[in-house]
N, CA, C and O atoms as a printed pandas DataFrame, in Angstrom:
     atom_number atom_name residue_name chain_id  residue_number  x_coord  y_coord  z_coord
0              1         N          MET        A               1   83.428  129.603  132.018
1              2        CA          MET        A               1   83.410  127.302  132.399
2              3         C          MET        A               1   81.768  127.629  133.071
3              4         O          MET        A               1   80.752  127.134  132.581
4              5         N          ILE        A               2   81.770  128.266  133.899
5              6        CA          ILE        A               2   80.728  127.915  134.872
6              7         C          ILE        A               2   79.448  127.856  133.960
7              8         O          ILE        A               2   78.694  126.892  133.826
8              9         N          GLY        A               3   79.332  129.536  133.146
9             10        CA          GLY        A               3   78.270  128.627  132.127
10            11         C          GLY        A               3   77.704  127.170  131.819
11            12         O          GLY        A               3   76.696  126.532  132.123
12            13         N          SER        A               4   79.129  126.913  130.885
13            14        CA          SER        A               4   79.552  125.821  130.407
14            15         C          SER        A               4   78.842  124.609  130.982
15            16         O          SER        A               4   77.910  124.013  130.441
16            17         N          VAL        A               5   79.584  124.228  132.523
17            18        CA          VAL        A               5   78.692  123.791  133.166
18            19         C          VAL        A               5   77.064  123.783  133.189
19            20         O          VAL        A               5   76.470  122.867  132.621
20            21         N          LYS        A               6   76.615  124.437  133.610
21            22        CA          LYS        A               6   75.634  124.903  133.245
22            23         C          LYS        A               6   74.181  123.855  132.361
23            24         O          LYS        A               6   73.286  123.071  132.677
24            25         N          TRP        A               7   74.935  124.730  130.736
25            26        CA          TRP        A               7   74.786  124.481  129.870
26            27         C          TRP        A               7   74.397  122.880  129.637
27            28         O          TRP        A               7   73.340  122.356  129.285
28            29         N          PHE        A               8   75.430  122.437  129.912
29            30        CA          PHE        A               8   76.328  121.242  129.718
30            31         C          PHE        A               8   75.205  120.494  130.586
31            32         O          PHE        A               8   74.609  119.555  130.058
32            33         N          CYS        A               9   74.861  120.920  132.047
33            34        CA          CYS        A               9   73.844  120.156  132.412
34            35         C          CYS        A               9   72.266  120.549  132.173
35            36         O          CYS        A               9   71.332  119.748  132.198
36            37         N          ALA        A              10   72.201  121.613  131.995
37            38        CA          ALA        A              10   70.707  121.511  130.469
38            39         C          ALA        A              10   70.803  120.676  129.505
39            40         O          ALA        A              10   69.899  119.949  129.092
40            41         N          LEU        A              11   71.803  120.738  129.142
41            42        CA          LEU        A              11   71.775  119.959  128.164
42            43         C          LEU        A              11   71.011  118.298  128.014
43            44         O          LEU        A              11   70.238  117.907  127.139
44            45         N          LEU        A              12   71.764  117.271  129.652
45            46        CA          LEU        A              12   71.940  116.742  130.220
46            47         C          LEU        A              12   70.666  116.388  131.093
47            48         O          LEU        A              12   70.177  115.289  131.352
48            49         N          ASP        A              13   70.267  117.722  131.482
49            50        CA          ASP        A              13   68.750  117.778  131.686
50            51         C          ASP        A              13   68.457  116.815  133.847
51            52         O          ASP        A              13   67.702  116.210  134.609
52            53         N          THR        A              14   69.823  117.456  133.631
53            54        CA          THR        A              14   70.513  117.460  135.326
54            55         C          THR        A              14   70.827  118.931  135.723
55            56         O          THR        A              14   71.032  119.955  135.072
56            57         N          PRO        A              15   70.772  118.566  137.325
57            58        CA          PRO        A              15   70.055  120.556  137.818
58            59         C          PRO        A              15   72.671  120.649  137.902
59            60         O          PRO        A              15   73.672  119.933  137.953
60            61         N          PRO        A              16   72.285  121.847  137.859
61            62        CA          PRO        A              16   73.643  122.054  137.837
62            63         C          PRO        A              16   74.424  121.519  139.415
63            64         O          PRO        A              16   74.397  122.172  140.458
64            65         N          SER        A              17   75.115  120.116  139.208
65            66        CA          SER        A              17   75.747  120.447  141.550
66            67         C          SER        A              17   76.764  120.543  141.346
67            68         O          SER        A              17   77.149  120.654  140.183
68            69         N          VAL        A              18   77.909  120.540  142.750
69            70        CA          VAL        A              18   79.278  120.223  142.720
70            71         C          VAL        A              18   80.261  119.354  141.936
71            72         O          VAL        A              18   81.350  119.485  141.377
72            73         N          LYS        A              19   79.050  118.090  142.239
73            74        CA          LYS        A              19   79.613  117.113  141.424
74            75         C          LYS        A              19   79.205  116.902  139.960
75            76         O          LYS        A              19   79.557  115.937  139.282
76            77         N          SER        A              20   78.663  117.602  139.675
77            78        CA          SER        A              20   79.339  117.832  138.234
78            79         C          SER        A              20   79.059  118.935  137.358
79            80         O          SER        A              20   78.392  119.011  136.327
80            81         N          PHE        A              21   79.788  119.847  138.072
81            82        CA          PHE        A              21   80.589  120.574  138.254
82            83         C          PHE        A              21   82.275  120.318  138.070
83            84         O          PHE        A              21   83.123  120.641  137.239
84            85         N          GLU        A              22   82.243  119.494  139.430
85            86        CA          GLU        A              22   84.092  118.788  138.997
86            87         C          GLU        A              22   84.068  117.944  137.950
87            88         O          GLU        A              22   85.123  118.117  137.341
88            89         N          ALA        A              23   83.411  117.118  137.420
89            90        CA          ALA        A              23   83.137  116.037  136.202
90            91         C          ALA        A              23   83.665  116.863  134.976
91            92         O          ALA        A              23   84.569  116.665  134.164
92            93         N          VAL        A              24   82.703  117.914  135.169
93            94        CA          VAL        A              24   82.882  118.851  133.331
94            95         C          VAL        A              24   84.758  119.306  133.888
95            96         O          VAL        A              24   85.779  118.800  133.422
96            97         N          LEU        A              25   84.682  120.233  134.832
97            98        CA          LEU        A              25   86.281  120.565  134.757
98            99         C          LEU        A              25   87.695  119.160  134.397
99           100         O          LEU        A              25   88.565  119.122  133.526
100          101         N          VAL        A              26   87.362  118.232  135.474
101          102        CA          VAL        A              26   88.410  116.980  135.154
102          103         C          VAL        A              26   88.395  116.405  133.690
103          104         O          VAL        A              26   89.399  115.912  133.175
104          105         N          THR        A              27   87.393  116.490  133.173
105          106        CA          THR        A              27   87.610  116.009  131.686
106          107         C          THR        A              27   88.512  117.905  130.807
107          108         O          THR        A              27   89.575  118.150  130.236
108          109         N          VAL        A              28   87.956  118.279  130.988
109          110        CA          VAL        A              28   88.391  119.733  130.547
110          111         C          VAL        A              28   89.543  119.403  130.461
111          112         O          VAL        A              28   90.120  118.895  129.500
112          113         N          SER        A              29   90.177  119.850  132.098
113          114        CA          SER        A              29   92.059  119.514  132.388
114          115         C          SER        A              29   92.703  118.692  132.129
115          116         O          SER        A              29   93.908  118.875  131.955
116          117         N          MET        A              30   91.870  116.944  131.954
117          118        CA          MET        A              30   92.391  115.737  131.266
118          119         C          MET        A              30   93.112  116.205  130.163
119          120         O          MET        A              30   94.342  116.215  130.133
120          121         N          LYS        A              31   92.187  116.704  128.998
121          122        CA          LYS        A              31   91.318  117.350  127.572
122          123         C          LYS        A              31   93.146  117.881  127.280
123          124         O          LYS        A              31   93.848  117.306  126.448
124          125         N          GLY        A              32   93.805  119.422  128.421
125          126        CA          GLY        A              32   94.363  120.846  127.782
126          127         C          GLY        A              32   95.748  120.191  128.046
127          128         O          GLY        A              32   96.752  120.481  127.397
128          129         N          LEU        A              33   95.694  118.753  129.642
129          130        CA          LEU        A              33   96.966  118.211  129.596
130          131         C          LEU        A              33   97.229  117.513  128.319
131          132         O          LEU        A              33   98.235  117.602  127.615
132          133         N          LYS        A              34   96.314  116.905  128.160
133          134        CA          LYS        A              34   97.308  116.153  127.003
134          135         C          LYS        A              34   97.031  116.182  126.185
135          136         O          LYS        A              34   96.844  115.205  125.460
136          137         N          ALA        A              35   96.741  118.281  125.674
137          138        CA          ALA        A              35   97.119  118.940  124.337
138          139         C          ALA        A              35   98.773  119.554  124.766
139          140         O          ALA        A              35   99.650  119.637  123.907
140          141         N          GLN        A              36   98.975  119.909  126.068
141          142        CA          GLN        A              36   99.776  120.538  126.428
142          143         C          GLN        A              36  101.180  119.089  126.139
143          144         O          GLN        A              36  102.016  118.922  125.250
144          145         N          LEU        A              37  100.934  118.550  127.008
145          146        CA          LEU        A              37  102.316  117.094  126.974
146          147         C          LEU        A              37  102.496  116.299  125.384
147          148         O          LEU        A              37  103.545  116.240  124.743
148          149         N          SER        A              38  101.851  116.022  125.190
149          150        CA          SER        A              38  101.408  114.978  123.737
150          151         C          SER        A              38  102.325  116.076  122.581
151          152         O          SER        A              38  101.965  117.248  122.471
152          153         N          ARG        A              39  103.621  115.483  121.700
153          154        CA          ARG        A              39  104.280  115.316  120.762
154          155         C          ARG        A              39  103.373  116.042  119.769
155          156         O          ARG        A              39  102.209  115.642  119.727
156          157         N          PRO        A              40  103.771  117.174  118.861
157          158        CA          PRO        A              40  102.986  117.471  117.369
158          159         C          PRO        A              40  102.635  116.223  116.837
159          160         O          PRO        A              40  102.900  115.173  117.421
160          161         N          VAL        A              41  102.091  116.276  115.830
161          162        CA          VAL        A              41  102.321  115.134  115.003
162          163         C          VAL        A              41  102.853  115.446  113.768
163          164         O          VAL        A              41  102.348  116.276  113.012
164          165         N          ARG        A              42  104.041  114.693  113.489
165          166        CA          ARG        A              42  104.813  115.215  112.576
166          167         C          ARG        A              42  104.163  114.141  110.579
167          168         O          ARG        A              42  104.204  113.050  110.012
168          169         N          GLN        A              43  103.537  115.978  110.373
169          170        CA          GLN        A              43  102.886  115.442  109.056
170          171         C          GLN        A              43  104.115  114.576  107.877
171          172         O          GLN        A              43  105.167  114.928  108.410
172          173         N          ARG        A              44  104.458  113.865  106.887
173          174        CA          ARG        A              44  105.557  113.433  105.630
174          175         C          ARG        A              44  104.613  113.532  104.783
175          176         O          ARG        A              44  103.486  113.047  104.681
176          177         N          LEU        A              45  105.408  114.418  104.036
177          178        CA          LEU        A              45  104.740  114.581  102.764
178          179         C          LEU        A              45  104.939  113.495  101.618
179          180         O          LEU        A              45  105.837  112.654  101.654
180          181         N          PRO        A              46  104.308  113.570  100.932
181          182        CA          PRO        A              46  103.797  112.614   99.624
182          183         C          PRO        A              46  105.010  112.611   99.266
183          184         O          PRO        A              46  105.778  113.544   99.500
184          185         N          ILE        A              47  105.503  110.937   98.297
185          186        CA          ILE        A              47  106.689  110.915   97.347
186          187         C          ILE        A              47  106.109  110.656   95.770
187          188         O          ILE        A              47  105.515  109.664   95.347
188          189         N          THR        A              48  106.307  111.302   95.395
189          190        CA          THR        A              48  105.956  112.427   93.931
190          191         C          THR        A              48  106.755  111.476   92.794
191          192         O          THR        A              48  107.785  110.946   93.209
192          193         N          ILE        A              49  106.416  111.241   91.554
193          194        CA          ILE        A              49  106.814  110.631   90.377
194          195         C          ILE        A              49  108.771  111.781   90.812
195          196         O          ILE        A              49  109.981  111.794   91.041
196          197         N          GLU        A              50  107.894  112.249   90.674
197          198        CA          GLU        A              50  109.845  113.711   90.620
198          199         C          GLU        A              50  110.890  112.783   91.662
199          200         O          GLU        A              50  112.020  112.347   91.444
200          201         N          HIS        A              51  110.331  112.719   92.434
201          202        CA          HIS        A              51  110.748  112.599   93.728
202          203         C          HIS        A              51  111.916  110.857   92.784
203          204         O          HIS        A              51  113.109  110.864   92.480
204          205         N          LEU        A              52  111.107  109.939   92.652
205          206        CA          LEU        A              52  111.481  108.587   92.208
206          207         C          LEU        A              52  112.282  108.545   91.211
207          208         O          LEU        A              52  113.059  107.618   90.981
208          209         N          LEU        A              53  112.098  109.918   90.311
209          210        CA          LEU        A              53  112.844  110.372   88.866
210          211         C          LEU        A              53  114.098  111.141   89.806
211          212         O          LEU        A              53  115.042  111.520   89.114
212          213         N          LYS        A              54  114.197  111.368   91.034
213          214        CA          LYS        A              54  115.453  111.793   91.194
214          215         C          LYS        A              54  116.233  110.238   92.579
215          216         O          LYS        A              54  117.397  110.187   92.976
216          217         N          PHE        A              55  115.508  109.613   92.815
217          218        CA          PHE        A              55  116.512  108.289   93.697
218          219         C          PHE        A              55  116.599  108.153   91.736
219          220         O          PHE        A              55  116.779  109.194   91.104
220          221         N          TYR        A              56  116.477  107.036   91.114
221          222        CA          TYR        A              56  116.759  106.561   89.962
222          223         C          TYR        A              56  117.864  107.272   89.612
223          224         O          TYR        A              56  118.867  106.569   89.737
224          225         N          SER        A              57  118.162  108.639   89.132
225          226        CA          SER        A              57  119.325  109.146   88.342
226          227         C          SER        A              57  120.536  109.003   89.810
227          228         O          SER        A              57  121.738  109.270   89.806
228          229         N          MET        A              58  119.886  108.615   90.678
229          230        CA          MET        A              58  121.223  108.526   91.988
230          231         C          MET        A              58  121.733  107.216   92.265
231          232         O          MET        A              58  122.732  106.741   92.803
232          233         N          LEU        A              59  120.405  106.688   91.553
233          234        CA          LEU        A              59  120.978  104.517   91.450
234          235         C          LEU        A              59  121.983  104.165   90.258
235          236         O          LEU        A              59  122.117  104.477   89.075
236          237         N          ASN        A              60  122.879  103.015   91.583
237          238        CA          ASN        A              60  123.985  102.275   90.095
238          239         C          ASN        A              60  122.466  100.723   90.909
239          240         O          ASN        A              60  122.171  100.221   91.994
240          241         N          LEU        A              61  122.062  100.650   89.549
241          242        CA          LEU        A              61  121.448   99.443   89.463
242          243         C          LEU        A              61  121.950   97.177   89.205
243          244         O          LEU        A              61  121.554   96.011   89.182
244          245         N          GLY        A              62  123.268   98.323   89.071
245          246        CA          GLY        A              62  123.751   97.230   89.205
246          247         C          GLY        A              62  124.253   96.627   90.686
247          248         O          GLY        A              62  124.723   95.491   90.623
248          249         N          ASP        A              63  124.211   97.220   91.946
249          250        CA          ASP        A              63  124.429   96.930   93.224
250          251         C          ASP        A              63  123.550   96.534   93.387
251          252         O          ASP        A              63  122.550   97.251   93.357
252          253         N          PRO        A              64  123.432   94.617   93.753
253          254        CA          PRO        A              64  121.990   94.617   94.117
254          255         C          PRO        A              64  121.718   95.120   95.057
255          256         O          PRO        A              64  120.507   95.135   94.838
256          257         N          LYS        A              65  121.851   95.780   96.387
257          258        CA          LYS        A              65  120.591   96.803   97.338
258          259         C          LYS        A              65  120.676   97.738   96.801
259          260         O          LYS        A              65  120.002   98.478   97.517
260          261         N          GLN        A              66  120.965   98.221   96.146
261          262        CA          GLN        A              66  120.297   99.437   96.204
262          263         C          GLN        A              66  119.136   98.998   94.493
263          264         O          GLN        A              66  118.117   99.652   94.273
264          265         N          LEU        A              67  119.644   97.733   93.446
265          266        CA          LEU        A              67  118.276   97.492   93.086
266          267         C          LEU        A              67  117.001   96.231   93.968
267          268         O          LEU        A              67  116.139   95.429   93.611
268          269         N          ALA        A              68  117.444   96.601   94.912
269          270        CA          ALA        A              68  115.610   95.441   96.172
270          271         C          ALA        A              68  115.902   97.181   96.458
271          272         O          ALA        A              68  115.553   97.596   95.353
272          273         N          GLY        A              69  116.236   98.185   97.086
273          274        CA          GLY        A              69  116.121   98.991   97.273
274          275         C          GLY        A              69  114.773   99.937   96.268
275          276         O          GLY        A              69  113.575  100.120   96.483
276          277         N          TRP        A              70  115.676  100.351   95.172
277          278        CA          TRP        A              70  114.558  100.754   93.878
278          279         C          TRP        A              70  113.352   99.896   93.642
279          280         O          TRP        A              70  112.261  100.465   93.582
280          281         N          ARG        A              71  113.419   98.554   93.496
281          282        CA          ARG        A              71  112.467   97.981   93.712
282          283         C          ARG        A              71  111.439   97.849   94.576
283          284         O          ARG        A              71  110.278   97.609   94.246
284          285         N          ALA        A              72  111.951   98.043   95.984
285          286        CA          ALA        A              72  110.828   98.585   96.714
286          287         C          ALA        A              72  110.097   99.817   97.138
287          288         O          ALA        A              72  109.271   99.962   98.038
288          289         N          MET        A              73  110.564  100.622   96.330
289          290        CA          MET        A              73  110.555  102.212   96.819
290          291         C          MET        A              73  109.377  102.144   95.151
291          292         O          MET        A              73  108.561  103.060   95.048
292          293         N          LEU        A              74  109.409  101.261   94.230
293          294        CA          LEU        A              74  107.920  101.068   93.431
294          295         C          LEU        A              74  107.341  100.661   93.623
295          296         O          LEU        A              74  106.377  100.564   92.864
296          297         N          LEU        A              75  107.381  100.101   94.704
297          298        CA          LEU        A              75  106.158   98.860   95.138
298          299         C          LEU        A              75  105.635   99.617   96.137
299          300         O          LEU        A              75  104.749   98.947   96.667
300          301         N          ALA        A              76  105.702  100.303   96.475
301          302        CA          ALA        A              76  105.408  100.992   97.822
302          303         C          ALA        A              76  104.636  102.292   97.159
303          304         O          ALA        A              76  103.662  102.716   97.782
304          305         N          PHE        A              77  105.016  102.950   95.930
305          306        CA          PHE        A              77  104.728  104.071   95.138
306          307         C          PHE        A              77  103.566  103.247   94.882
307          308         O          PHE        A              77  102.442  103.586   95.252
308          309         N          PHE        A              78  103.855  101.958   94.135
309          310        CA          PHE        A              78  102.655  101.927   92.765
310          311         C          PHE        A              78  101.761  100.923   93.573
311          312         O          PHE        A              78  100.730  100.554   93.011
312          313         N          GLY        A              79  101.879  100.713   94.114
313          314        CA          GLY        A              79  100.936   99.688   95.161
314          315         C          GLY        A              79  100.334  101.189   96.269
315          316         O          GLY        A              79   99.270  100.958   96.844
316          317         N          CYS        A              80  100.800  102.229   96.467
317          318        CA          CYS        A              80  100.082  103.280   97.989
318          319         C          CYS        A              80  100.349  102.615   99.006
319          320         O          CYS        A              80   99.609  102.874   99.955
320          321         N          PHE        A              81  101.464  101.512   99.271
321          322        CA          PHE        A              81  101.567  101.295  100.707
322          323         C          PHE        A              81  102.834  102.308  101.822
323          324         O          PHE        A              81  104.012  102.561  101.566
324          325         N          ARG        A              82  102.008  102.693  103.061
325          326        CA          ARG        A              82  102.356  103.046  104.161
326          327         C          ARG        A              82  103.976  102.333  104.040
327          328         O          ARG        A              82  104.254  101.185  103.692
328          329         N          LEU        A              83  104.763  103.272  104.392
329          330        CA          LEU        A              83  105.874  102.367  105.145
330          331         C          LEU        A              83  105.314  101.743  106.463
331          332         O          LEU        A              83  106.094  100.868  106.837
332          333         N          SER        A              84  104.654  101.825  106.981
333          334        CA          SER        A              84  104.511  100.553  107.987
334          335         C          SER        A              84  103.970   99.392  107.181
335          336         O          SER        A              84  103.679   98.484  107.960
336          337         N          ASN        A              85  103.767   99.129  106.156
337          338        CA          ASN        A              85  102.854   98.239  105.170
338          339         C          ASN        A              85  104.111   97.489  104.607
339          340         O          ASN        A              85  103.986   96.525  103.852
340          341         N          LEU        A              86  105.376   97.996  105.025
341          342        CA          LEU        A              86  106.535   97.330  104.207
342          343         C          LEU        A              86  107.422   97.310  104.992
343          344         O          LEU        A              86  108.245   96.649  104.358
344          345         N          VAL        A              87  107.952   97.579  106.055
345          346        CA          VAL        A              87  109.012   97.948  106.983
346          347         C          VAL        A              87  108.952   97.624  107.948
347          348         O          VAL        A              87  109.486   98.685  108.271
348          349         N          PRO        A              88  108.685   96.708  109.680
349          350        CA          PRO        A              88  108.545   97.399  110.807
350          351         C          PRO        A              88  109.551   97.978  110.994
351          352         O          PRO        A              88  110.597   98.075  110.353
352          353         N          LEU        A              89  109.193   98.383  111.939
353          354        CA          LEU        A              89  110.457   99.627  112.959
354          355         C          LEU        A              89  111.613   98.765  113.777
355          356         O          LEU        A              89  112.525   99.354  114.357
356          357         N          SER        A              90  111.502   97.369  113.775
357          358        CA          SER        A              90  113.033   96.276  114.028
358          359         C          SER        A              90  112.303   94.927  113.688
359          360         O          SER        A              90  111.106   94.647  113.636
360          361         N          LYS        A              91  113.452   94.183  113.473
361          362        CA          LYS        A              91  113.715   92.802  113.542
362          363         C          LYS        A              91  112.164   92.089  115.060
363          364         O          LYS        A              91  111.439   91.106  115.214
364          365         N          SER        A              92  112.390   93.065  115.587
365          366        CA          SER        A              92  112.010   91.577  116.734
366          367         C          SER        A              92  110.158   92.563  116.572
367          368         O          SER        A              92  109.195   91.860  116.875
368          369         N          LYS        A              93  109.883   93.866  116.179
369          370        CA          LYS        A              93  108.744   93.652  116.443
370          371         C          LYS        A              93  108.265   93.527  114.640
371          372         O          LYS        A              93  108.064   94.699  114.322
372          373         N          PHE        A              94  108.049   92.769  113.580
373          374        CA          PHE        A              94  107.879   92.428  112.897
374          375         C          PHE        A              94  106.345   91.780  112.806
375          376         O          PHE        A              94  106.525   90.633  113.217
376          377         N          ASP        A              95  105.133   91.895  112.529
377          378        CA          ASP        A              95  103.872   91.565  111.996
378          379         C          ASP        A              95  103.954   90.628  111.246
379          380         O          ASP        A              95  104.587   91.032  110.271
380          381         N          HIS        A              96  103.697   89.638  111.120
381          382        CA          HIS        A              96  103.505   89.350  109.798
382          383         C          HIS        A              96  102.251   89.109  108.788
383          384         O          HIS        A              96  102.119   88.595  107.678
384          385         N          LEU        A              97  101.223   89.871  109.927
385          386        CA          LEU        A              97   99.539   90.115  109.145
386          387         C          LEU        A              97   99.475   91.770  108.932
387          388         O          LEU        A              97   98.696   92.365  108.188
388          389         N          LYS        A              98  100.539   92.373  109.815
389          390        CA          LYS        A              98  100.708   93.479  109.266
390          391         C          LYS        A              98  101.551   94.147  107.736
391          392         O          LYS        A              98  101.240   94.913  106.824
392          393         N          GLN        A              99  102.897   93.238  108.175
393          394        CA          GLN        A              99  103.616   93.790  107.237
394          395         C          GLN        A              99  104.397   92.757  105.948
395          396         O          GLN        A              99  104.805   91.609  106.123
396          397         N          LEU        A             100  104.443   93.476  104.776
397          398        CA          LEU        A             100  103.981   92.383  103.699
398          399         C          LEU        A             100  105.267   91.225  103.712
399          400         O          LEU        A             100  106.375   91.640  104.054
400          401         N          LYS        A             101  105.125   89.928  103.379
401          402        CA          LYS        A             101  106.695   89.372  103.394
402          403         C          LYS        A             101  106.482   89.178  101.535
403          404         O          LYS        A             101  105.732   89.804  100.787
404          405         N          ARG        A             102  107.397   88.143  101.243
405          406        CA          ARG        A             102  107.856   87.732  100.013
406          407         C          ARG        A             102  106.946   86.618   99.002
407          408         O          ARG        A             102  106.685   86.538   97.802
408          409         N          ASN        A             103  106.679   85.925  100.095
409          410        CA          ASN        A             103  105.752   85.072   99.662
410          411         C          ASN        A             103  104.155   85.325   99.263
411          412         O          ASN        A             103  103.200   84.607   98.969
412          413         N          TYR        A             104  104.469   87.134   99.460
413          414        CA          TYR        A             104  102.426   87.887   98.942
414          415         C          TYR        A             104  103.121   87.994   97.691
415          416         O          TYR        A             104  102.651   87.029   97.088
416          417         N          ILE        A             105  104.058   88.624   96.794
417          418        CA          ILE        A             105  104.451   88.533   95.625
418          419         C          ILE        A             105  104.415   87.714   94.875
419          420         O          ILE        A             105  104.976   86.651   95.140
420          421         N          VAL        A             106  103.820   87.873   93.793
421          422        CA          VAL        A             106  103.682   86.649   92.594
422          423         C          VAL        A             106  104.112   87.578   91.280
423          424         O          VAL        A             106  103.817   88.658   90.769
424          425         N          LEU        A             107  105.207   86.188   91.021
425          426        CA          LEU        A             107  105.588   86.839   89.443
426          427         C          LEU        A             107  104.878   86.363   88.687
427          428         O          LEU        A             107  105.492   85.318   88.474
428          429         N          ASP        A             108  103.607   86.293   87.799
429          430        CA          ASP        A             108  102.606   85.146   86.612
430          431         C          ASP        A             108  102.336   86.405   85.467
431          432         O          ASP        A             108  101.816   87.508   85.638
432          433         N          LYS        A             109  102.790   85.907   84.491
433          434        CA          LYS        A             109  102.750   85.736   82.730
434          435         C          LYS        A             109  102.658   87.529   82.569
435          436         O          LYS        A             109  101.814   88.272   82.067
436          437         N          GLY        A             110  103.954   87.763   83.255
437          438        CA          GLY        A             110  104.730   88.748   82.948
438          439         C          GLY        A             110  104.266   90.186   83.766
439          440         O          GLY        A             110  104.929   91.221   83.693
440          441         N          LEU        A             111  102.418   89.984   84.923
441          442        CA          LEU        A             111  101.786   90.931   85.771
442          443         C          LEU        A             111  102.655   90.725   87.239
443          444         O          LEU        A             111  102.634   89.524   87.510
444          445         N          VAL        A             112  103.325   91.415   88.152
445          446        CA          VAL        A             112  103.226   91.494   89.093
446          447         C          VAL        A             112  102.272   91.509   90.565
447          448         O          VAL        A             112  102.096   92.502   91.271
448          449         N          LEU        A             113  101.604   89.834   90.859
449          450        CA          LEU        A             113  100.243   90.189   92.121
450          451         C          LEU        A             113  100.973   90.080   93.216
451          452         O          LEU        A             113  101.819   89.217   93.451
452          453         N          VAL        A             114  100.591   91.092   93.985
453          454        CA          VAL        A             114  100.584   91.407   95.196
454          455         C          VAL        A             114   99.188   91.351   95.988
455          456         O          VAL        A             114   98.223   92.054   95.687
456          457         N          TYR        A             115   99.208   90.376   97.096
457          458        CA          TYR        A             115   98.402   89.503   97.964
458          459         C          TYR        A             115   98.701   90.493   99.416
459          460         O          TYR        A             115   99.431   90.119  100.334
460          461         N          TYR        A             116   98.116   91.549   99.389
461          462        CA          TYR        A             116   97.750   91.724  101.403
462          463         C          TYR        A             116   96.192   91.434  102.282
463          464         O          TYR        A             116   94.965   91.419  102.191
464          465         N          LYS        A             117   97.032   91.289  102.910
465          466        CA          LYS        A             117   96.413   90.967  103.883
466          467         C          LYS        A             117   95.196   92.825  105.158
467          468         O          LYS        A             117   94.096   93.083  105.647
468          469         N          TRP        A             118   95.994   93.161  105.048
469          470        CA          TRP        A             118   95.886   94.492  106.327
470          471         C          TRP        A             118   96.298   95.291  105.904
471          472         O          TRP        A             118   97.283   95.185  105.173
472          473         N          SER        A             119   95.737   96.415  106.172
473          474        CA          SER        A             119   95.733   98.083  105.953
474          475         C          SER        A             119   94.671   99.045  106.709
475          476         O          SER        A             119   93.463   99.202  106.887
476          477         N          LYS        A             120   95.634   99.452  106.955
477          478        CA          LYS        A             120   95.356  100.801  107.927
478          479         C          LYS        A             120   93.781  100.836  107.972
479          480         O          LYS        A             120   92.890  100.692  108.808
480          481         N          THR        A             121   93.953  101.191  106.198
481          482        CA          THR        A             121   92.967  102.195  105.848
482          483         C          THR        A             121   91.920  101.849  105.458
483          484         O          THR        A             121   91.021  102.586  105.053
484          485         N          ASN        A             122   91.905   99.759  105.594
485          486        CA          ASN        A             122   90.371   99.146  105.727
486          487         C          ASN        A             122   89.276  100.301  105.920
487          488         O          ASN        A             122   88.086  100.009  106.034
């Protein structure tokens, strides 16, 4: 640890001191605490065509709710949308700038046009 403080001070062209040691110690300690106290990132696996086919085989497309869900799945898959682009965490957290709205989807001459104004990966 002390060697890294000396190296850090040499890199910044400043003489090592108790103050520089304390600054590095606080920074390193904060990073360590953040790593220890943070929750692990839960990575979600991508949906594949095989998943869609399994969903399709279980659906009753005569049920309007299931049909709407199926259309949402297809829109998400083929539009490469994130879940957060399609549905908010709750009704009160709907963000009209970030979530897809009904009037952003237009049917025109047999085509589906989706106008989207925001993406996390822009």
